[in-house]
KOLDOZA-537515 format. One record per residue (C-alpha): x, z, y. Coordinates in steps of 0.1 Angstrom, whole numbers, plus 5000, padded with zeros to 4 digits. Example, Ala and Ser with C-alpha at 12.3 -4.5 7.8 and 13.67 -1.06 7.14 Angstrom:
BEGIN
512350784955/513750714989/
END
This chain:
BEGIN
504950615106/508550495099/508650695066/505550515053/506850175063/510250245047/508450375016/506550055012/509749855017/511650064991/508849974966/509449604974/507949444943/506449754927/502849664918/502249984897/501150324909/499050414939/499450394977/497750625001/495750485030/498350595055/501150405036/499050095035/497850095071/501250205086/502849925068/500249685081/500649815116/504449805114/504349435103/501849355130/504049505157/507249345145/505449005141/504149015177/507649105190/509248825170/506548575182/507248675218/510948635213/510348305195/508248175224/511148245247/513448055224/510847785217/510947845179/508848055154/511648075129/512148455133/508548535128/508348295098/511348445081/509948795087/506648685072/508248545041/510448855037/507549095039/505048885018/505849044985/505949404998/502649345016/501049224984/502549514964/501349784988/497949614988/497749614950/498849984949/496150064976/493449904953/494850124924/494450434946/490650374948/490550304911/490249934912/492349654897/494849494920/492949174917/490349314941/492749244969/491648874966/488048954975/487548915013/485749195031/485449405000/489149454999/489049575035/486349825026/488449944996/491549975018/489650205042/488150415014/489750745004/491550734971/490350894939/491051264937/493451354909/495251114886/493550794875/494550514851/497050384876/498950704882/498951044898/497251114931/499851044958/497951264982/497651564959/500351544932/499851914923/496451824908/498151634879/499651964867/496252144870/494451864851/497051864824/496752244821/492952224819/493251954792/495652174772/493352474776/490352274763/492252164732/492952524722/
END
């Protein structure tokens, strides 16, 4: 889980490429857990400043991983703005093999196979 969370944070503002379901949902879960902890701490201190700062700090990576998740299912990142449908897409398995947004993050070996097949077809 921590690896997927860290991976999404490393791609802080990377809106290109694809994100697997596990990367997206573990990032979501990690943010949820940290937010709850910060809210509990904030209630004890009678301030929400910690949770607010965390929310601001993770806004861009949350948006970026969401856009990459839409790319994984072959949709434009703009689909993240459509309520309910974006949730359905976030739960859908990604396209097998490379698509217009990049190689399959779940099966990167397929990219080589598809390139080889394409080369064989041209000869």
